PDB file with one MODEL, atoms N, CA, C and O in Angstrom:
MODEL        1
ATOM      1  N   GLY A   1      -6.097   9.044  17.703  1.00  0.00           N
ATOM      2  CA  GLY A   1      -5.921   7.842  18.538  1.00  0.00           C
ATOM      3  C   GLY A   1      -5.938   6.425  17.581  1.00  0.00           C
ATOM      4  O   GLY A   1      -6.166   6.214  16.390  1.00  0.00           O
ATOM      5  N   GLU A   2      -5.617   5.672  18.611  1.00  0.00           N
ATOM      6  CA  GLU A   2      -5.532   4.289  17.676  1.00  0.00           C
ATOM      7  C   GLU A   2      -6.650   4.070  16.571  1.00  0.00           C
ATOM      8  O   GLU A   2      -6.523   3.498  15.488  1.00  0.00           O
ATOM      9  N   ASP A   3      -7.938   4.754  17.196  1.00  0.00           N
ATOM     10  CA  ASP A   3      -9.191   4.186  16.732  1.00  0.00           C
ATOM     11  C   ASP A   3      -9.148   4.690  14.927  1.00  0.00           C
ATOM     12  O   ASP A   3      -9.929   4.282  14.068  1.00  0.00           O
ATOM     13  N   ASN A   4      -8.284   5.430  14.772  1.00  0.00           N
ATOM     14  CA  ASN A   4      -8.608   6.469  13.457  1.00  0.00           C
ATOM     15  C   ASN A   4      -7.300   5.530  12.692  1.00  0.00           C
ATOM     16  O   ASN A   4      -7.173   6.009  11.565  1.00  0.00           O
ATOM     17  N   ARG A   5      -6.583   4.711  12.832  1.00  0.00           N
ATOM     18  CA  ARG A   5      -5.623   4.094  12.161  1.00  0.00           C
ATOM     19  C   ARG A   5      -6.386   3.090  11.061  1.00  0.00           C
ATOM     20  O   ARG A   5      -7.450   2.524  11.311  1.00  0.00           O
ATOM     21  N   ALA A   6      -5.514   2.945   9.556  1.00  0.00           N
ATOM     22  CA  ALA A   6      -5.842   1.852   8.660  1.00  0.00           C
ATOM     23  C   ALA A   6      -4.743   1.178   8.340  1.00  0.00           C
ATOM     24  O   ALA A   6      -3.634   1.700   8.231  1.00  0.00           O
ATOM     25  N   SER A   7      -5.029  -0.177   8.152  1.00  0.00           N
ATOM     26  CA  SER A   7      -4.094  -0.804   7.691  1.00  0.00           C
ATOM     27  C   SER A   7      -4.324  -1.416   6.380  1.00  0.00           C
ATOM     28  O   SER A   7      -5.487  -1.619   6.031  1.00  0.00           O
ATOM     29  N   VAL A   8      -3.407  -1.714   5.661  1.00  0.00           N
ATOM     30  CA  VAL A   8      -3.306  -2.469   4.164  1.00  0.00           C
ATOM     31  C   VAL A   8      -2.451  -3.426   3.887  1.00  0.00           C
ATOM     32  O   VAL A   8      -1.268  -3.575   4.192  1.00  0.00           O
ATOM     33  N   VAL A   9      -3.354  -4.197   3.135  1.00  0.00           N
ATOM     34  CA  VAL A   9      -2.441  -5.263   2.407  1.00  0.00           C
ATOM     35  C   VAL A   9      -2.591  -5.473   0.776  1.00  0.00           C
ATOM     36  O   VAL A   9      -3.637  -5.554   0.133  1.00  0.00           O
ATOM     37  N   VAL A  10      -1.542  -5.521   0.410  1.00  0.00           N
ATOM     38  CA  VAL A  10      -1.262  -5.721  -1.068  1.00  0.00           C
ATOM     39  C   VAL A  10      -0.806  -7.072  -1.445  1.00  0.00           C
ATOM     40  O   VAL A  10       0.154  -7.686  -0.979  1.00  0.00           O
ATOM     41  N   GLY A  11      -1.656  -7.452  -2.380  1.00  0.00           N
ATOM     42  CA  GLY A  11      -1.271  -8.626  -2.926  1.00  0.00           C
ATOM     43  C   GLY A  11      -1.004  -9.165  -4.534  1.00  0.00           C
ATOM     44  O   GLY A  11      -1.893  -9.137  -5.385  1.00  0.00           O
ATOM     45  N   VAL A  12       0.002  -9.523  -4.717  1.00  0.00           N
ATOM     46  CA  VAL A  12       0.149  -9.291  -6.082  1.00  0.00           C
ATOM     47  C   VAL A  12       0.373 -10.960  -6.612  1.00  0.00           C
ATOM     48  O   VAL A  12       1.167 -11.719  -6.057  1.00  0.00           O
ATOM     49  N   THR A  13      -0.341 -11.279  -7.584  1.00  0.00           N
ATOM     50  CA  THR A  13      -0.221 -12.489  -8.269  1.00  0.00           C
ATOM     51  C   THR A  13       0.991 -12.974  -9.002  1.00  0.00           C
ATOM     52  O   THR A  13       1.475 -12.188  -9.816  1.00  0.00           O
ATOM     53  N   GLU A  14       1.612 -14.253  -8.829  1.00  0.00           N
ATOM     54  CA  GLU A  14       2.786 -14.699  -9.379  1.00  0.00           C
ATOM     55  C   GLU A  14       3.445 -14.267 -10.835  1.00  0.00           C
ATOM     56  O   GLU A  14       4.605 -14.254 -11.248  1.00  0.00           O
ATOM     57  N   ASP A  15       2.070 -13.892 -11.466  1.00  0.00           N
ATOM     58  CA  ASP A  15       2.412 -13.721 -12.867  1.00  0.00           C
ATOM     59  C   ASP A  15       2.749 -12.495 -13.198  1.00  0.00           C
ATOM     60  O   ASP A  15       3.082 -12.212 -14.349  1.00  0.00           O
ATOM     61  N   LEU A  16       2.696 -11.507 -12.092  1.00  0.00           N
ATOM     62  CA  LEU A  16       3.109  -9.983 -12.204  1.00  0.00           C
ATOM     63  C   LEU A  16       4.169  -9.571 -11.304  1.00  0.00           C
ATOM     64  O   LEU A  16       4.682  -8.478 -11.546  1.00  0.00           O
ATOM     65  N   THR A  17       4.596 -10.236 -10.310  1.00  0.00           N
ATOM     66  CA  THR A  17       5.839  -9.926  -9.494  1.00  0.00           C
ATOM     67  C   THR A  17       6.843  -9.613 -10.255  1.00  0.00           C
ATOM     68  O   THR A  17       7.579  -8.897  -9.577  1.00  0.00           O
ATOM     69  N   GLY A  18       7.357  -9.786 -11.491  1.00  0.00           N
ATOM     70  CA  GLY A  18       8.397  -9.283 -12.074  1.00  0.00           C
ATOM     71  C   GLY A  18       7.977  -7.815 -12.461  1.00  0.00           C
ATOM     72  O   GLY A  18       8.945  -7.111 -12.750  1.00  0.00           O
ATOM     73  N   ARG A  19       6.795  -7.219 -12.529  1.00  0.00           N
ATOM     74  CA  ARG A  19       6.452  -5.724 -12.711  1.00  0.00           C
ATOM     75  C   ARG A  19       6.102  -5.078 -11.458  1.00  0.00           C
ATOM     76  O   ARG A  19       6.357  -3.878 -11.352  1.00  0.00           O
ATOM     77  N   PHE A  20       5.564  -5.687 -10.508  1.00  0.00           N
ATOM     78  CA  PHE A  20       4.841  -4.902  -9.679  1.00  0.00           C
ATOM     79  C   PHE A  20       5.619  -5.639  -8.566  1.00  0.00           C
ATOM     80  O   PHE A  20       5.923  -6.823  -8.706  1.00  0.00           O
ATOM     81  N   SER A  21       6.024  -4.746  -7.166  1.00  0.00           N
ATOM     82  CA  SER A  21       6.122  -5.324  -6.132  1.00  0.00           C
ATOM     83  C   SER A  21       5.311  -4.688  -5.029  1.00  0.00           C
ATOM     84  O   SER A  21       5.297  -3.477  -4.807  1.00  0.00           O
ATOM     85  N   ALA A  22       4.442  -5.866  -4.161  1.00  0.00           N
ATOM     86  CA  ALA A  22       3.697  -5.583  -3.281  1.00  0.00           C
ATOM     87  C   ALA A  22       4.226  -4.493  -2.261  1.00  0.00           C
ATOM     88  O   ALA A  22       3.594  -3.536  -1.815  1.00  0.00           O
ATOM     89  N   VAL A  23       5.688  -4.907  -1.966  1.00  0.00           N
ATOM     90  CA  VAL A  23       6.073  -3.885  -1.236  1.00  0.00           C
ATOM     91  C   VAL A  23       6.195  -2.313  -1.638  1.00  0.00           C
ATOM     92  O   VAL A  23       5.989  -1.358  -0.889  1.00  0.00           O
ATOM     93  N   ASP A  24       6.582  -2.282  -3.009  1.00  0.00           N
ATOM     94  CA  ASP A  24       6.710  -1.190  -2.930  1.00  0.00           C
ATOM     95  C   ASP A  24       5.201  -0.300  -2.945  1.00  0.00           C
ATOM     96  O   ASP A  24       4.991   0.768  -2.371  1.00  0.00           O
ATOM     97  N   LEU A  25       4.149  -1.173  -3.869  1.00  0.00           N
ATOM     98  CA  LEU A  25       2.660  -0.650  -3.693  1.00  0.00           C
ATOM     99  C   LEU A  25       2.279  -0.394  -2.100  1.00  0.00           C
ATOM    100  O   LEU A  25       1.582   0.532  -1.684  1.00  0.00           O
ATOM    101  N   VAL A  26       2.783  -1.234  -1.461  1.00  0.00           N
ATOM    102  CA  VAL A  26       2.117  -1.099   0.001  1.00  0.00           C
ATOM    103  C   VAL A  26       2.542   0.166   0.916  1.00  0.00           C
ATOM    104  O   VAL A  26       1.951   0.672   1.870  1.00  0.00           O
ATOM    105  N   ARG A  27       3.941   0.550   0.214  1.00  0.00           N
ATOM    106  CA  ARG A  27       4.837   1.755   1.093  1.00  0.00           C
ATOM    107  C   ARG A  27       4.018   2.819   0.126  1.00  0.00           C
ATOM    108  O   ARG A  27       4.059   3.938   0.637  1.00  0.00           O
ATOM    109  N   VAL A  28       3.497   2.805  -0.763  1.00  0.00           N
ATOM    110  CA  VAL A  28       2.833   4.246  -1.638  1.00  0.00           C
ATOM    111  C   VAL A  28       1.426   4.517  -0.772  1.00  0.00           C
ATOM    112  O   VAL A  28       0.956   5.607  -0.445  1.00  0.00           O
ATOM    113  N   ALA A  29       0.881   3.113  -0.493  1.00  0.00           N
ATOM    114  CA  ALA A  29      -0.417   3.509   0.199  1.00  0.00           C
ATOM    115  C   ALA A  29      -0.469   3.864   1.778  1.00  0.00           C
ATOM    116  O   ALA A  29      -1.357   4.531   2.310  1.00  0.00           O
ATOM    117  N   SER A  30       0.246   3.499   2.190  1.00  0.00           N
ATOM    118  CA  SER A  30       0.877   3.925   4.021  1.00  0.00           C
ATOM    119  C   SER A  30       1.269   5.606   3.769  1.00  0.00           C
ATOM    120  O   SER A  30       0.754   6.537   4.390  1.00  0.00           O
ATOM    121  N   ALA A  31       2.188   5.710   2.824  1.00  0.00           N
ATOM    122  CA  ALA A  31       2.429   7.040   2.826  1.00  0.00           C
ATOM    123  C   ALA A  31       1.278   7.869   2.749  1.00  0.00           C
ATOM    124  O   ALA A  31       1.080   8.772   3.561  1.00  0.00           O
ATOM    125  N   ALA A  32       0.327   7.544   1.588  1.00  0.00           N
ATOM    126  CA  ALA A  32      -1.187   8.332   1.534  1.00  0.00           C
ATOM    127  C   ALA A  32      -1.765   8.485   2.903  1.00  0.00           C
ATOM    128  O   ALA A  32      -2.396   9.489   3.232  1.00  0.00           O
ATOM    129  N   LEU A  33      -1.480   7.209   3.905  1.00  0.00           N
ATOM    130  CA  LEU A  33      -2.366   7.243   5.336  1.00  0.00           C
ATOM    131  C   LEU A  33      -1.665   8.169   6.314  1.00  0.00           C
ATOM    132  O   LEU A  33      -2.176   8.654   7.323  1.00  0.00           O
ATOM    133  N   GLY A  34      -0.438   8.346   5.883  1.00  0.00           N
ATOM    134  CA  GLY A  34       0.308   9.364   6.812  1.00  0.00           C
ATOM    135  C   GLY A  34       1.249   8.259   7.450  1.00  0.00           C
ATOM    136  O   GLY A  34       1.906   8.657   8.413  1.00  0.00           O
ATOM    137  N   GLY A  35       1.391   7.188   7.145  1.00  0.00           N
ATOM    138  CA  GLY A  35       2.204   6.342   7.789  1.00  0.00           C
ATOM    139  C   GLY A  35       3.906   6.479   6.986  1.00  0.00           C
ATOM    140  O   GLY A  35       4.312   7.417   6.300  1.00  0.00           O
ATOM    141  N   GLN A  36       4.639   5.221   7.362  1.00  0.00           N
ATOM    142  CA  GLN A  36       5.954   5.169   6.325  1.00  0.00           C
ATOM    143  C   GLN A  36       6.508   3.651   6.702  1.00  0.00           C
ATOM    144  O   GLN A  36       6.351   3.108   7.795  1.00  0.00           O
ATOM    145  N   GLY A  37       7.116   3.150   5.681  1.00  0.00           N
ATOM    146  CA  GLY A  37       7.259   1.983   5.673  1.00  0.00           C
ATOM    147  C   GLY A  37       6.335   0.563   4.841  1.00  0.00           C
ATOM    148  O   GLY A  37       5.860   0.440   3.712  1.00  0.00           O
ATOM    149  N   GLY A  38       6.386  -0.196   5.854  1.00  0.00           N
ATOM    150  CA  GLY A  38       5.623  -1.437   5.392  1.00  0.00           C
ATOM    151  C   GLY A  38       6.324  -2.466   4.973  1.00  0.00           C
ATOM    152  O   GLY A  38       7.335  -2.055   4.404  1.00  0.00           O
ATOM    153  N   GLY A  39       6.264  -3.517   4.987  1.00  0.00           N
ATOM    154  CA  GLY A  39       7.043  -4.622   4.503  1.00  0.00           C
ATOM    155  C   GLY A  39       6.075  -5.969   4.160  1.00  0.00           C
ATOM    156  O   GLY A  39       4.877  -6.151   4.377  1.00  0.00           O
ATOM    157  N   GLY A  40       7.102  -6.841   3.529  1.00  0.00           N
ATOM    158  CA  GLY A  40       6.680  -8.263   3.007  1.00  0.00           C
ATOM    159  C   GLY A  40       7.505  -9.201   2.277  1.00  0.00           C
ATOM    160  O   GLY A  40       8.624  -9.569   2.635  1.00  0.00           O
ATOM    161  N   ARG A  41       6.985  -9.510   1.392  1.00  0.00           N
ATOM    162  CA  ARG A  41       7.530 -10.185   0.379  1.00  0.00           C
ATOM    163  C   ARG A  41       6.911  -9.612  -0.992  1.00  0.00           C
ATOM    164  O   ARG A  41       5.818  -9.054  -0.893  1.00  0.00           O
ATOM    165  N   PRO A  42       7.555  -9.704  -2.358  1.00  0.00           N
ATOM    166  CA  PRO A  42       6.920  -9.200  -3.433  1.00  0.00           C
ATOM    167  C   PRO A  42       5.625  -9.472  -3.624  1.00  0.00           C
ATOM    168  O   PRO A  42       4.755  -8.718  -4.060  1.00  0.00           O
ATOM    169  N   ASP A  43       5.536 -10.598  -3.272  1.00  0.00           N
ATOM    170  CA  ASP A  43       3.993 -10.901  -3.610  1.00  0.00           C
ATOM    171  C   ASP A  43       2.664 -10.769  -2.584  1.00  0.00           C
ATOM    172  O   ASP A  43       1.520 -11.021  -2.963  1.00  0.00           O
ATOM    173  N   MET A  44       2.988 -10.355  -1.295  1.00  0.00           N
ATOM    174  CA  MET A  44       2.580  -9.662  -0.545  1.00  0.00           C
ATOM    175  C   MET A  44       2.915  -9.116   0.544  1.00  0.00           C
ATOM    176  O   MET A  44       3.688  -9.736   1.274  1.00  0.00           O
ATOM    177  N   ALA A  45       2.423  -7.802   0.951  1.00  0.00           N
ATOM    178  CA  ALA A  45       2.821  -7.132   1.784  1.00  0.00           C
ATOM    179  C   ALA A  45       1.976  -6.538   2.858  1.00  0.00           C
ATOM    180  O   ALA A  45       0.850  -7.036   2.874  1.00  0.00           O
ATOM    181  N   GLN A  46       2.185  -5.620   3.761  1.00  0.00           N
ATOM    182  CA  GLN A  46       1.475  -4.965   4.869  1.00  0.00           C
ATOM    183  C   GLN A  46       1.785  -3.827   5.497  1.00  0.00           C
ATOM    184  O   GLN A  46       2.937  -3.826   5.931  1.00  0.00           O
ATOM    185  N   ALA A  47       1.114  -2.779   5.716  1.00  0.00           N
ATOM    186  CA  ALA A  47       1.412  -1.695   6.191  1.00  0.00           C
ATOM    187  C   ALA A  47       0.241  -0.888   6.845  1.00  0.00           C
ATOM    188  O   ALA A  47      -0.959  -1.158   6.775  1.00  0.00           O
ATOM    189  N   GLY A  48       0.907   0.280   7.572  1.00  0.00           N
ATOM    190  CA  GLY A  48      -0.465   0.994   8.375  1.00  0.00           C
ATOM    191  C   GLY A  48      -0.197   2.431   8.132  1.00  0.00           C
ATOM    192  O   GLY A  48       0.688   2.922   7.432  1.00  0.00           O
ATOM    193  N   GLY A  49      -1.174   3.057   8.874  1.00  0.00           N
ATOM    194  CA  GLY A  49      -0.902   4.522   8.584  1.00  0.00           C
ATOM    195  C   GLY A  49      -1.946   4.946   9.815  1.00  0.00           C
ATOM    196  O   GLY A  49      -2.778   4.197  10.329  1.00  0.00           O
ATOM    197  N   PRO A  50      -1.656   6.507  10.195  1.00  0.00           N
ATOM    198  CA  PRO A  50      -2.482   7.006  11.558  1.00  0.00           C
ATOM    199  C   PRO A  50      -3.923   7.576  11.049  1.00  0.00           C
ATOM    200  O   PRO A  50      -4.918   7.647  11.769  1.00  0.00           O
ATOM    201  N   ASP A  51      -3.849   8.033   9.463  1.00  0.00           N
ATOM    202  CA  ASP A  51      -5.075   8.690   9.072  1.00  0.00           C
ATOM    203  C   ASP A  51      -6.015   7.444   8.436  1.00  0.00           C
ATOM    204  O   ASP A  51      -5.700   6.885   7.385  1.00  0.00           O
ATOM    205  N   ALA A  52      -7.064   7.128   9.119  1.00  0.00           N
ATOM    206  CA  ALA A  52      -7.946   5.970   8.071  1.00  0.00           C
ATOM    207  C   ALA A  52      -8.699   7.243   7.093  1.00  0.00           C
ATOM    208  O   ALA A  52      -9.077   6.911   5.970  1.00  0.00           O
ATOM    209  N   SER A  53      -8.822   8.118   7.366  1.00  0.00           N
ATOM    210  CA  SER A  53      -9.728   9.035   6.647  1.00  0.00           C
ATOM    211  C   SER A  53      -9.278   9.422   5.008  1.00  0.00           C
ATOM    212  O   SER A  53      -9.922  10.097   4.206  1.00  0.00           O
ATOM    213  N   LYS A  54      -7.905   8.729   4.809  1.00  0.00           N
ATOM    214  CA  LYS A  54      -7.303   8.913   3.595  1.00  0.00           C
ATOM    215  C   LYS A  54      -7.333   7.621   3.022  1.00  0.00           C
ATOM    216  O   LYS A  54      -6.497   7.280   2.187  1.00  0.00           O
ATOM    217  N   ALA A  55      -8.158   6.947   3.379  1.00  0.00           N
ATOM    218  CA  ALA A  55      -8.011   5.595   2.484  1.00  0.00           C
ATOM    219  C   ALA A  55      -8.697   5.532   1.204  1.00  0.00           C
ATOM    220  O   ALA A  55      -8.580   4.461   0.609  1.00  0.00           O
ATOM    221  N   ASN A  56      -9.331   6.372   0.692  1.00  0.00           N
ATOM    222  CA  ASN A  56      -9.401   6.566  -0.853  1.00  0.00           C
ATOM    223  C   ASN A  56      -8.565   7.038  -1.458  1.00  0.00           C
ATOM    224  O   ASN A  56      -8.512   6.682  -2.636  1.00  0.00           O
ATOM    225  N   ASP A  57      -7.454   8.115  -0.935  1.00  0.00           N
ATOM    226  CA  ASP A  57      -6.690   8.676  -1.206  1.00  0.00           C
ATOM    227  C   ASP A  57      -5.394   7.334  -1.310  1.00  0.00           C
ATOM    228  O   ASP A  57      -4.551   7.341  -2.208  1.00  0.00           O
ATOM    229  N   ALA A  58      -5.436   6.581  -0.555  1.00  0.00           N
ATOM    230  CA  ALA A  58      -4.504   5.416  -0.377  1.00  0.00           C
ATOM    231  C   ALA A  58      -4.664   4.764  -1.684  1.00  0.00           C
ATOM    232  O   ALA A  58      -3.701   4.512  -2.408  1.00  0.00           O
ATOM    233  N   ILE A  59      -6.003   4.464  -2.014  1.00  0.00           N
ATOM    234  CA  ILE A  59      -6.271   3.366  -2.963  1.00  0.00           C
ATOM    235  C   ILE A  59      -6.020   3.952  -4.269  1.00  0.00           C
ATOM    236  O   ILE A  59      -5.764   3.219  -5.225  1.00  0.00           O
ATOM    237  N   ALA A  60      -6.082   5.425  -4.405  1.00  0.00           N
ATOM    238  CA  ALA A  60      -6.222   6.228  -5.627  1.00  0.00           C
ATOM    239  C   ALA A  60      -4.507   6.206  -5.927  1.00  0.00           C
ATOM    240  O   ALA A  60      -4.080   6.051  -7.071  1.00  0.00           O
ATOM    241  N   ALA A  61      -3.652   6.373  -4.809  1.00  0.00           N
ATOM    242  CA  ALA A  61      -2.232   6.531  -5.046  1.00  0.00           C
ATOM    243  C   ALA A  61      -1.840   4.794  -5.554  1.00  0.00           C
ATOM    244  O   ALA A  61      -0.860   4.557  -6.261  1.00  0.00           O
ATOM    245  N   VAL A  62      -2.501   4.028  -5.204  1.00  0.00           N
ATOM    246  CA  VAL A  62      -1.654   2.396  -5.604  1.00  0.00           C
ATOM    247  C   VAL A  62      -2.253   2.683  -7.456  1.00  0.00           C
ATOM    248  O   VAL A  62      -1.644   2.540  -8.516  1.00  0.00           O
ATOM    249  N   LYS A  63      -3.420   3.049  -7.212  1.00  0.00           N
ATOM    250  CA  LYS A  63      -3.666   2.895  -8.904  1.00  0.00           C
ATOM    251  C   LYS A  63      -2.747   3.818  -9.628  1.00  0.00           C
ATOM    252  O   LYS A  63      -2.038   3.289 -10.484  1.00  0.00           O
ATOM    253  N   ALA A  64      -2.663   4.738  -9.493  1.00  0.00           N
ATOM    254  CA  ALA A  64      -1.443   5.613 -10.054  1.00  0.00           C
ATOM    255  C   ALA A  64      -0.409   5.027 -10.142  1.00  0.00           C
ATOM    256  O   ALA A  64       0.195   5.310 -11.177  1.00  0.00           O
ATOM    257  N   ALA A  65       0.226   4.107  -9.316  1.00  0.00           N
ATOM    258  CA  ALA A  65       1.292   3.627  -9.307  1.00  0.00           C
ATOM    259  C   ALA A  65       1.428   2.638 -10.300  1.00  0.00           C
ATOM    260  O   ALA A  65       2.364   2.548 -11.095  1.00  0.00           O
ATOM    261  N   LEU A  66       0.133   1.665 -10.188  1.00  0.00           N
ATOM    262  CA  LEU A  66      -0.090   0.614 -11.350  1.00  0.00           C
ATOM    263  C   LEU A  66       0.085   1.199 -12.778  1.00  0.00           C
ATOM    264  O   LEU A  66       0.752   0.691 -13.679  1.00  0.00           O
ATOM    265  N   GLU A  67      -0.702   2.473 -12.839  1.00  0.00           N
ATOM    266  CA  GLU A  67      -0.900   2.914 -14.228  1.00  0.00           C
ATOM    267  C   GLU A  67       0.719   3.895 -14.629  1.00  0.00           C
ATOM    268  O   GLU A  67       0.826   4.556 -15.662  1.00  0.00           O
ATOM    269  N   ALA A  68       1.423   3.823 -13.962  1.00  0.00           N
ATOM    270  CA  ALA A  68       2.282   4.423 -14.537  1.00  0.00           C
ATOM    271  C   ALA A  68       3.910   3.616 -14.426  1.00  0.00           C
ATOM    272  O   ALA A  68       5.088   3.970 -14.464  1.00  0.00           O
ATOM    273  N   ALA A  69       3.038   2.182 -14.249  1.00  0.00           N
ATOM    274  CA  ALA A  69       4.553   1.066 -14.300  1.00  0.00           C
ATOM    275  C   ALA A  69       4.428   0.738 -15.638  1.00  0.00           C
ATOM    276  O   ALA A  69       5.242  -0.019 -16.167  1.00  0.00           O
TER     277      ALA A  69
ENDMDL
END
């Protein structure tokens, strides 16, 4: 139910928005949580997903996306 949802907020500092988009990163995290979408601005975005038990997977997915960039 609703109790197992997770929310994600990603912030990217202004000096890095040319390399990383908060929207892209938050979508990676949301997908790992079983969600889809997410949105905001290149420097701040938020999303959610239905499976909070996958929070560590979401963090790992964002780290991998950062390292791959």
